[in-house]
A tleap script that builds the chain and sets N, CA, C and O, in Angstrom:
source leaprc.protein.ff14SB
mol = sequence {
  NMET HIE ARG ILE THR HIE GLY GLY PHE VAL
  GLN LEU GLY LEU LEU THR THR LEU PRO SER
  LEU ASP VAL SER THR THR TRP VAL THR ASP
  ALA ALA LEU GLU HIE LEU GLN ILE LEU CYS
  CYS LEU GLN SER LEU LYS ILE SER GLY CYS
  ASN ARG ILE THR ASP SER ALA LEU ALA ASN
  LEU VAL PRO LEU GLN SER LEU THR ALA LEU
  ASP VAL CTHR
}
set mol.1.N position { -11.389 25.374 -4.907 }
set mol.1.CA position { -10.627 25.048 -6.091 }
set mol.1.C position { -9.932 26.285 -6.617 }
set mol.1.O position { -10.434 27.404 -6.510 }
set mol.2.N position { -8.767 26.051 -7.186 }
set mol.2.CA position { -7.992 27.141 -7.762 }
set mol.2.C position { -8.090 27.056 -9.280 }
set mol.2.O position { -8.320 25.988 -9.848 }
set mol.3.N position { -7.912 28.181 -9.907 }
set mol.3.CA position { -7.983 28.216 -11.367 }
set mol.3.C position { -6.593 28.293 -11.958 }
set mol.3.O position { -5.770 29.111 -11.549 }
set mol.4.N position { -6.350 27.449 -12.903 }
set mol.4.CA position { -5.174 27.562 -13.756 }
set mol.4.C position { -5.734 27.522 -15.165 }
set mol.4.O position { -6.484 26.612 -15.518 }
set mol.5.N position { -5.378 28.489 -15.951 }
set mol.5.CA position { -5.975 28.618 -17.268 }
set mol.5.C position { -5.339 27.667 -18.277 }
set mol.5.O position { -4.270 27.102 -18.045 }
set mol.6.N position { -6.022 27.514 -19.388 }
set mol.6.CA position { -5.486 26.704 -20.486 }
set mol.6.C position { -4.145 27.281 -20.934 }
set mol.6.O position { -3.205 26.542 -21.226 }
set mol.7.N position { -4.072 28.599 -20.983 }
set mol.7.CA position { -2.820 29.262 -21.355 }
set mol.7.C position { -1.699 28.945 -20.391 }
set mol.7.O position { -0.535 28.867 -20.785 }
set mol.8.N position { -2.046 28.759 -19.122 }
set mol.8.CA position { -1.050 28.385 -18.126 }
set mol.8.C position { -0.462 27.020 -18.416 }
set mol.8.O position { 0.730 26.798 -18.208 }
set mol.9.N position { -1.283 26.113 -18.891 }
set mol.9.CA position { -0.783 24.786 -19.233 }
set mol.9.C position { 0.041 24.799 -20.502 }
set mol.9.O position { 0.961 23.996 -20.656 }
set mol.10.N position { -0.275 25.691 -21.400 }
set mol.10.CA position { 0.562 25.849 -22.594 }
set mol.10.C position { 1.967 26.252 -22.143 }
set mol.10.O position { 2.958 25.719 -22.641 }
set mol.11.N position { 2.048 27.188 -21.205 }
set mol.11.CA position { 3.336 27.638 -20.694 }
set mol.11.C position { 4.066 26.532 -19.932 }
set mol.11.O position { 5.286 26.407 -20.041 }
set mol.12.N position { 3.329 25.729 -19.163 }
set mol.12.CA position { 3.950 24.615 -18.449 }
set mol.12.C position { 4.591 23.636 -19.413 }
set mol.12.O position { 5.622 23.040 -19.104 }
set mol.13.N position { 3.995 23.469 -20.563 }
set mol.13.CA position { 4.543 22.573 -21.576 }
set mol.13.C position { 5.909 22.997 -22.083 }
set mol.13.O position { 6.635 22.195 -22.670 }
set mol.14.N position { 6.261 24.258 -21.856 }
set mol.14.CA position { 7.571 24.762 -22.271 }
set mol.14.C position { 8.671 24.405 -21.273 }
set mol.14.O position { 9.857 24.523 -21.581 }
set mol.15.N position { 8.279 23.973 -20.093 }
set mol.15.CA position { 9.238 23.642 -19.035 }
set mol.15.C position { 9.603 22.161 -19.129 }
set mol.15.O position { 9.268 21.376 -18.242 }
set mol.16.N position { 10.278 21.792 -20.185 }
set mol.16.CA position { 10.508 20.388 -20.488 }
set mol.16.C position { 11.370 19.664 -19.462 }
set mol.16.O position { 11.367 18.433 -19.439 }
set mol.17.N position { 12.101 20.370 -18.618 }
set mol.17.CA position { 12.932 19.710 -17.604 }
set mol.17.C position { 12.279 19.717 -16.224 }
set mol.17.O position { 12.921 19.382 -15.228 }
set mol.18.N position { 11.024 20.091 -16.169 }
set mol.18.CA position { 10.293 20.130 -14.897 }
set mol.18.C position { 10.207 18.717 -14.308 }
set mol.18.O position { 9.708 17.809 -14.973 }
set mol.19.N position { 10.694 18.510 -13.044 }
set mol.19.CA position { 10.690 17.162 -12.476 }
set mol.19.C position { 9.383 16.779 -11.769 }
set mol.19.O position { 9.051 15.596 -11.686 }
set mol.20.N position { 8.651 17.758 -11.265 }
set mol.20.CA position { 7.398 17.444 -10.566 }
set mol.20.C position { 6.400 18.578 -10.744 }
set mol.20.O position { 6.764 19.736 -10.950 }
set mol.21.N position { 5.134 18.204 -10.658 }
set mol.21.CA position { 4.059 19.179 -10.841 }
set mol.21.C position { 2.879 18.780 -9.971 }
set mol.21.O position { 2.427 17.635 -10.000 }
set mol.22.N position { 2.392 19.733 -9.204 }
set mol.22.CA position { 1.227 19.505 -8.347 }
set mol.22.C position { 0.151 20.512 -8.729 }
set mol.22.O position { 0.269 21.701 -8.436 }
set mol.23.N position { -0.888 20.031 -9.379 }
set mol.23.CA position { -2.020 20.876 -9.749 }
set mol.23.C position { -3.295 20.354 -9.081 }
set mol.23.O position { -4.401 20.530 -9.593 }
set mol.24.N position { -3.112 19.716 -7.940 }
set mol.24.CA position { -4.243 19.164 -7.189 }
set mol.24.C position { -5.263 20.248 -6.887 }
set mol.24.O position { -4.914 21.406 -6.655 }
set mol.25.N position { -6.505 19.861 -6.894 }
set mol.25.CA position { -7.658 20.716 -6.602 }
set mol.25.C position { -7.700 21.992 -7.443 }
set mol.25.O position { -8.115 23.048 -6.967 }
set mol.26.N position { -7.265 21.878 -8.693 }
set mol.26.CA position { -7.408 22.999 -9.627 }
set mol.26.C position { -8.455 22.624 -10.670 }
set mol.26.O position { -8.969 21.505 -10.660 }
set mol.27.N position { -8.765 23.530 -11.548 }
set mol.27.CA position { -9.774 23.296 -12.580 }
set mol.27.C position { -9.138 22.755 -13.858 }
set mol.27.O position { -9.521 23.150 -14.960 }
set mol.28.N position { -8.190 21.871 -13.715 }
set mol.28.CA position { -7.522 21.263 -14.857 }
set mol.28.C position { -8.539 20.481 -15.683 }
set mol.28.O position { -9.434 19.834 -15.139 }
set mol.29.N position { -8.389 20.549 -16.987 }
set mol.29.CA position { -9.287 19.834 -17.894 }
set mol.29.C position { -8.517 18.789 -18.694 }
set mol.29.O position { -7.286 18.753 -18.670 }
set mol.30.N position { -9.248 17.955 -19.391 }
set mol.30.CA position { -8.637 16.967 -20.269 }
set mol.30.C position { -7.714 17.635 -21.287 }
set mol.30.O position { -6.599 17.169 -21.523 }
set mol.31.N position { -8.177 18.708 -21.877 }
set mol.31.CA position { -7.384 19.408 -22.895 }
set mol.31.C position { -6.071 19.937 -22.324 }
set mol.31.O position { -5.056 19.956 -23.020 }
set mol.32.N position { -6.085 20.358 -21.091 }
set mol.32.CA position { -4.874 20.885 -20.464 }
set mol.32.C position { -3.811 19.799 -20.321 }
set mol.32.O position { -2.621 20.073 -20.480 }
set mol.33.N position { -4.229 18.577 -20.025 }
set mol.33.CA position { -3.263 17.491 -19.858 }
set mol.33.C position { -2.495 17.185 -21.135 }
set mol.33.O position { -1.380 16.666 -21.080 }
set mol.34.N position { -3.075 17.499 -22.270 }
set mol.34.CA position { -2.385 17.269 -23.543 }
set mol.34.C position { -1.066 18.032 -23.613 }
set mol.34.O position { -0.116 17.571 -24.246 }
set mol.35.N position { -1.003 19.186 -22.971 }
set mol.35.CA position { 0.196 20.018 -23.011 }
set mol.35.C position { 1.318 19.466 -22.150 }
set mol.35.O position { 2.451 19.937 -22.240 }
set mol.36.N position { 1.028 18.483 -21.324 }
set mol.36.CA position { 2.055 17.906 -20.462 }
set mol.36.C position { 2.807 16.771 -21.142 }
set mol.36.O position { 3.816 16.305 -20.614 }
set mol.37.N position { 2.346 16.322 -22.289 }
set mol.37.CA position { 2.948 15.183 -22.975 }
set mol.37.C position { 4.423 15.362 -23.297 }
set mol.37.O position { 5.153 14.377 -23.409 }
set mol.38.N position { 4.869 16.588 -23.447 }
set mol.38.CA position { 6.261 16.829 -23.833 }
set mol.38.C position { 7.180 17.058 -22.640 }
set mol.38.O position { 8.352 17.390 -22.818 }
set mol.39.N position { 6.665 16.886 -21.436 }
set mol.39.CA position { 7.498 17.067 -20.241 }
set mol.39.C position { 8.289 15.788 -19.989 }
set mol.39.O position { 7.938 14.982 -19.127 }
set mol.40.N position { 9.349 15.620 -20.750 }
set mol.40.CA position { 10.105 14.362 -20.752 }
set mol.40.C position { 10.778 14.051 -19.422 }
set mol.40.O position { 11.117 12.893 -19.177 }
set mol.41.N position { 10.981 15.021 -18.571 }
set mol.41.CA position { 11.653 14.789 -17.288 }
set mol.41.C position { 10.675 14.695 -16.117 }
set mol.41.O position { 11.097 14.514 -14.975 }
set mol.42.N position { 9.389 14.814 -16.384 }
set mol.42.CA position { 8.399 14.799 -15.311 }
set mol.42.C position { 8.370 13.426 -14.636 }
set mol.42.O position { 8.090 12.409 -15.271 }
set mol.43.N position { 8.666 13.424 -13.337 }
set mol.43.CA position { 8.716 12.186 -12.570 }
set mol.43.C position { 7.512 12.036 -11.651 }
set mol.43.O position { 7.102 10.920 -11.334 }
set mol.44.N position { 6.947 13.160 -11.223 }
set mol.44.CA position { 5.842 13.122 -10.269 }
set mol.44.C position { 4.753 14.106 -10.698 }
set mol.44.O position { 5.027 15.270 -10.991 }
set mol.45.N position { 3.516 13.613 -10.727 }
set mol.45.CA position { 2.376 14.448 -11.097 }
set mol.45.C position { 1.242 14.213 -10.116 }
set mol.45.O position { 0.824 13.078 -9.890 }
set mol.46.N position { 0.753 15.293 -9.539 }
set mol.46.CA position { -0.378 15.217 -8.611 }
set mol.46.C position { -1.563 15.941 -9.234 }
set mol.46.O position { -1.521 17.148 -9.468 }
set mol.47.N position { -2.616 15.182 -9.497 }
set mol.47.CA position { -3.837 15.759 -10.067 }
set mol.47.C position { -5.048 15.359 -9.225 }
set mol.47.O position { -6.167 15.281 -9.732 }
set mol.48.N position { -4.819 15.109 -7.958 }
set mol.48.CA position { -5.918 14.706 -7.071 }
set mol.48.C position { -6.905 15.854 -6.899 }
set mol.48.O position { -6.513 17.019 -6.828 }
set mol.49.N position { -8.165 15.519 -6.833 }
set mol.49.CA position { -9.204 16.514 -6.641 }
set mol.49.C position { -9.515 17.339 -7.871 }
set mol.49.O position { -10.226 18.339 -7.773 }
set mol.50.N position { -9.006 16.951 -9.020 }
set mol.50.CA position { -9.276 17.661 -10.270 }
set mol.50.C position { -10.500 17.011 -10.917 }
set mol.50.O position { -10.372 16.074 -11.705 }
set mol.51.N position { -11.662 17.507 -10.582 }
set mol.51.CA position { -12.920 16.890 -10.979 }
set mol.51.C position { -13.253 17.002 -12.462 }
set mol.51.O position { -14.182 16.348 -12.937 }
set mol.52.N position { -12.518 17.812 -13.186 }
set mol.52.CA position { -12.803 17.999 -14.616 }
set mol.52.C position { -11.981 17.087 -15.516 }
set mol.52.O position { -12.102 17.149 -16.740 }
set mol.53.N position { -11.154 16.252 -14.926 }
set mol.53.CA position { -10.354 15.309 -15.704 }
set mol.53.C position { -11.100 13.986 -15.779 }
set mol.53.O position { -11.553 13.459 -14.763 }
set mol.54.N position { -11.224 13.460 -16.983 }
set mol.54.CA position { -11.882 12.170 -17.166 }
set mol.54.C position { -10.827 11.062 -17.280 }
set mol.54.O position { -9.644 11.330 -17.494 }
set mol.55.N position { -11.272 9.848 -17.135 }
set mol.55.CA position { -10.362 8.709 -17.250 }
set mol.55.C position { -9.663 8.681 -18.605 }
set mol.55.O position { -8.484 8.336 -18.689 }
set mol.56.N position { -10.373 9.036 -19.650 }
set mol.56.CA position { -9.784 8.976 -20.989 }
set mol.56.C position { -8.618 9.958 -21.153 }
set mol.56.O position { -7.733 9.723 -21.976 }
set mol.57.N position { -8.603 11.037 -20.395 }
set mol.57.CA position { -7.523 12.025 -20.491 }
set mol.57.C position { -6.205 11.477 -19.968 }
set mol.57.O position { -5.140 11.980 -20.322 }
set mol.58.N position { -6.267 10.458 -19.135 }
set mol.58.CA position { -5.042 9.888 -18.590 }
set mol.58.C position { -4.180 9.257 -19.681 }
set mol.58.O position { -2.981 9.056 -19.485 }
set mol.59.N position { -4.772 8.950 -20.807 }
set mol.59.CA position { -3.998 8.433 -21.944 }
set mol.59.C position { -2.964 9.449 -22.414 }
set mol.59.O position { -1.954 9.076 -23.011 }
set mol.60.N position { -3.207 10.730 -22.149 }
set mol.60.CA position { -2.248 11.769 -22.519 }
set mol.60.C position { -0.951 11.663 -21.730 }
set mol.60.O position { 0.052 12.275 -22.097 }
set mol.61.N position { -0.966 10.891 -20.651 }
set mol.61.CA position { 0.219 10.766 -19.811 }
set mol.61.C position { 1.119 9.607 -20.236 }
set mol.61.O position { 2.233 9.476 -19.730 }
set mol.62.N position { 0.658 8.779 -21.146 }
set mol.62.CA position { 1.438 7.616 -21.588 }
set mol.62.C position { 2.825 8.001 -22.115 }
set mol.62.O position { 3.785 7.288 -21.826 }
set mol.63.N position { 2.975 9.090 -22.871 }
set mol.63.CA position { 4.309 9.446 -23.370 }
set mol.63.C position { 5.312 9.851 -22.273 }
set mol.63.O position { 6.507 9.962 -22.549 }
set mol.64.N position { 4.852 10.065 -21.067 }
set mol.64.CA position { 5.737 10.511 -19.985 }
set mol.64.C position { 6.510 9.327 -19.420 }
set mol.64.O position { 6.127 8.767 -18.393 }
set mol.65.N position { 7.580 8.951 -20.074 }
set mol.65.CA position { 8.337 7.765 -19.718 }
set mol.65.C position { 9.070 7.898 -18.388 }
set mol.65.O position { 9.391 6.884 -17.767 }
set mol.66.N position { 9.340 9.110 -17.937 }
set mol.66.CA position { 10.017 9.313 -16.651 }
set mol.66.C position { 9.056 9.340 -15.476 }
set mol.66.O position { 9.490 9.340 -14.324 }
set mol.67.N position { 7.765 9.361 -15.747 }
set mol.67.CA position { 6.769 9.463 -14.684 }
set mol.67.C position { 6.769 8.200 -13.812 }
set mol.67.O position { 6.490 7.102 -14.293 }
set mol.68.N position { 7.087 8.375 -12.522 }
set mol.68.CA position { 7.121 7.244 -11.599 }
set mol.68.C position { 6.106 7.387 -10.480 }
set mol.68.O position { 5.836 6.423 -9.764 }
set mol.69.N position { 5.536 8.583 -10.316 }
set mol.69.CA position { 4.543 8.809 -9.260 }
set mol.69.C position { 3.387 9.617 -9.820 }
set mol.69.O position { 3.581 10.693 -10.386 }
set mol.70.N position { 2.169 9.081 -9.655 }
set mol.70.CA position { 0.966 9.738 -10.146 }
set mol.70.C position { -0.088 9.671 -9.053 }
set mol.70.O position { -0.479 8.585 -8.623 }
set mol.71.N position { -0.548 10.836 -8.603 }
set mol.71.CA position { -1.571 10.903 -7.564 }
set mol.71.C position { -2.862 11.397 -8.192 }
set mol.71.O position { -2.960 12.546 -8.623 }
set mol.72.N position { -3.854 10.512 -8.238 }
set mol.72.CA position { -5.148 10.847 -8.819 }
set mol.72.C position { -6.276 10.685 -7.800 }
set mol.72.O position { -7.446 10.637 -8.179 }
set mol.73.N position { -5.942 10.601 -6.528 }
set mol.73.CA position { -6.954 10.376 -5.495 }
set mol.73.C position { -7.909 11.522 -5.365 }
set mol.73.O position { -8.818 11.478 -4.536 }
savepdb mol mol.pdb
quit
């Protein structure tokens, strides 16, 4: 597993035109996903193998209206 810090996700939240993001097999947490809510152009998100994300954290992705592909395997 790779580490991406909470601060890293704060910075990702500033990239509002980011079209895709792959953080598979990282130590992403529920709190980190909150920072992705403002990525209005995000179309594809891969969070497979992120064992620290709970089902309830996926609610943070609801505001992502452009999201068409989500990999949670």
